[in-house]
N, C-alpha and C positions, 0 to 999 in steps of 0.2 A: 504494500500500500504506500503510495507516495505521500510525502509530508505536505501539508497545506499551510499556507500562511494566512493569517487573518488580516483584515483591513486595519492598519494601525490607527486610522482615524475614526473607527467605529466607536460609538459611545462617547463622543466628544473629545477623545484624546487628540492631542496635537502631535504632529511629527517632531522628532528630536531636533531637526534643524530650526523649527519655529520656537523652540524653548531657549535658544541662546539669548542672553540679555542684550537689549538694544543699547546702542550708543549713537548719540546725535551730537553734531558740533557745527558751529558757525563762527567765522572770523571776519573781522573788518579792520581796515587800516584807518578808517575815520572814527567818528564818535558815536555811531549807531550800529547795532547789530541785532538781527532778529533770528530766532530759531523756531521753526514750525515743526512740531512732532505730530504726524497724522494719527487719527483715531485707530484703535484696535477694537473691533466690534465684540470680540470674544472674551476679553479679560481686563481686569483692573491691573494697572502698572504703577510702580513706585520708582521715582527717579531721584538721584542725587544730582543737583544742578550746581555748576561752578561757573561764575562770571568773573572776568578779570580785565582790568583796564591798565595798560602800561603807558607811561609818559616819560619825557625827558625834560629836565629843567633847562630853559632857554638861555638865561643869563644870570647875572648876580642879583637881580631884583627879586622881590617876593613872587611866589607862584603857588598855585593850588590846583587840585584836581578833584573831581567828584565822579560818582557812579550812581546811577539810579537803575533799578530793575523793576520791570513790570511783568506780571504773569496774567495772561489773558486780559490785558489792558488795565489791570488793577495794580496799584502801588504795592510792591513787595518789600523793598529795601532801598535806602539811600544813605549816602555819607559823602562828606567833602572834607579833605584834609590838606594841610600844607605840603607842597612838593619839596622833597629833600634836594639840596644842592648836590650835584654829582652826576653819576652816570644815568641811572634809570630809577624810576619809582613805580610802585604797583599798588593798586587798590583792588581787593577781591572779596568775594562772598560765596559761601556755600549754604545751600538749604535743600530740603526735601520737599517733594510734591507727589501726591498720589493722584492718579488720573483714572476716573471711572471708565468702564467699558463704553465705547461709542463716542468718547469725547476726545477732541484734539487738544493740543497744548501749544500756546504761543508764548515765548519768552523774549522780551526786548530788554536790551542793555543800552543805556545812554550814558556816554562819558562826557565830561565837561572839563576843560582845561583853561586856566588863565596863567600866562607866563610860562607855560609848559607846552611842549609839542606832543600830541598824541602819537603813540607808536603802534598800538594795537589794542583791539578789543575782542574778547572771545567769550563764547558760551559753550559749555559742554553739559550734556545730560546723559547720565549712565544709569541704566536700570539696575535695581537691586536684585 
């Protein structure tokens, strides 16, 4: 008698390739970055989100930089700090977000710099 294989998707089971954690990223050289994560109709997902804004102090004068983060258009986090004299300075934040089945997620990061040059802005979302 020949061996039979059952349907791995029967009973709502997902194939092994679909069980890999998701990783999404967006980078911008300017002061605005957006990351859009599409909906998954079948499951709730939890992401650790990391936003980072890198700047360089321009001259000997005072300088500052800030970062605002919006999640689905709503304010999530904001901070403004003095920019250190020297090579580069960084402002970053980490937080978690759970996304219900059938819902997409949009993360926006807005960097602001005075007396400092923006070098890069990034958003990364890694599924737990």
